[in-house]
C-alpha positions in Angstrom: 0.0 0.0 0.0 1.1 3.5 -0.7 0.1 6.9 0.7 -0.2 9.6 -1.9 -0.4 13.2 -0.8 -1.2 15.7 -3.5 -1.0 19.4 -3.0 -2.5 21.4 -5.7 -4.7 24.5 -6.5 -8.3 24.2 -5.1 -10.0 24.8 -8.5 -8.9 21.4 -9.6 -10.4 19.4 -6.7 -13.8 18.5 -8.3 -12.1 17.1 -11.3 -9.6 15.1 -9.2 -12.4 13.5 -7.2 -14.2 12.4 -10.3 -11.2 10.7 -11.9 -10.1 9.0 -8.7 -13.5 7.7 -7.7 -13.3 4.6 -9.9 -10.0 3.5 -8.5 -9.8 1.0 -5.6 -8.9 3.5 -2.9 -10.1 3.5 0.7 -11.3 7.1 0.6 -9.9 10.6 0.6 -8.8 13.1 3.2 -9.2 16.6 1.9 -7.8 19.6 3.7 -7.6 23.3 2.7 -4.1 24.5 3.3 -1.9 27.5 2.5 1.6 27.0 1.2 4.7 28.3 -0.4 6.3 26.6 -3.3 8.7 27.7 -6.1 6.4 30.5 -7.1 7.0 32.5 -3.8 5.4 35.6 -5.3 6.6 38.5 -7.5 10.3 38.3 -8.4 10.7 42.1 -8.6 10.4 42.6 -4.9 13.8 43.7 -3.3 12.9 42.5 0.2 12.6 38.8 1.2 8.9 38.1 1.3 7.0 34.9 0.9 3.4 34.7 -0.3 1.2 31.9 0.9 -1.1 30.5 -1.8 -4.3 28.6 -1.1 -3.9 24.9 -1.9 -5.7 21.6 -1.3 -4.0 18.7 0.3 -5.5 15.4 -0.8 -4.4 12.2 0.9 -5.3 8.8 -0.3 -4.2 5.3 0.5 -3.8 3.2 -2.7 -3.3 -0.5 -3.2 0.1 -1.3 -4.9 -1.6 -2.3 -8.2 -3.3 1.1 -8.4 -0.4 3.4 -7.6 0.9 4.3 -11.0 -2.6 4.7 -12.4 -3.5 7.1 -9.5 -0.3 9.1 -10.1 -0.9 9.3 -13.8 -4.5 10.4 -13.3 -3.5 13.1 -10.8 -0.9 14.5 -13.2 -3.3 14.4 -16.2 -6.0 16.1 -14.2 -4.0 18.8 -12.3 -1.1 19.6 -14.7 -1.3 23.0 -16.6 2.5 23.3 -17.2 2.6 26.5 -15.1 4.4 27.2 -11.8 2.1 26.3 -8.9 0.6 23.1 -10.3 1.6 21.3 -7.1 3.3 18.2 -5.9 2.6 14.5 -5.2 4.4 12.8 -2.4 4.5 9.0 -2.2 5.3 6.9 0.9 4.9 3.3 2.0 2.2 2.2 4.3 3.1 -0.9 6.3 -0.4 -1.6 7.6 -3.9 -0.4 8.1 -6.6 -1.3 10.5 -10.4 -0.8 10.0 -11.5 0.1 13.5 -15.1 -1.1 13.0 -14.2 -4.7 12.0 -10.5 -5.1 13.0 -9.6 -6.0 9.4 -6.0 -5.4 8.6 -3.9 -4.7 5.5 -5.3 -3.9 2.0 -8.8 -5.3 3.0 -8.9 -2.5 5.6 -8.8 0.2 3.0 
């Protein structure tokens, strides 16, 4: 299992939810966040200032067989080619437990 954390502009969230829905994922955690990436604001400023931009943080747990498909769908749906499109972070999940039933592993997601 892998955890994918995607951080991207909020105007793309509805499209992302639609393309991820058919995948075998256990659900989504969606958080409104503010962040600083490469864009950091206007370059012409002489003083060191950082501008926070509204973003969405989407977290999903994906079965190993669906990881590459999920990443491809996220890129296809979010990417515009402009600075500020976002990032996807991928990490290993060693286990999961469904609290209601006690199921573990991929069946728990």
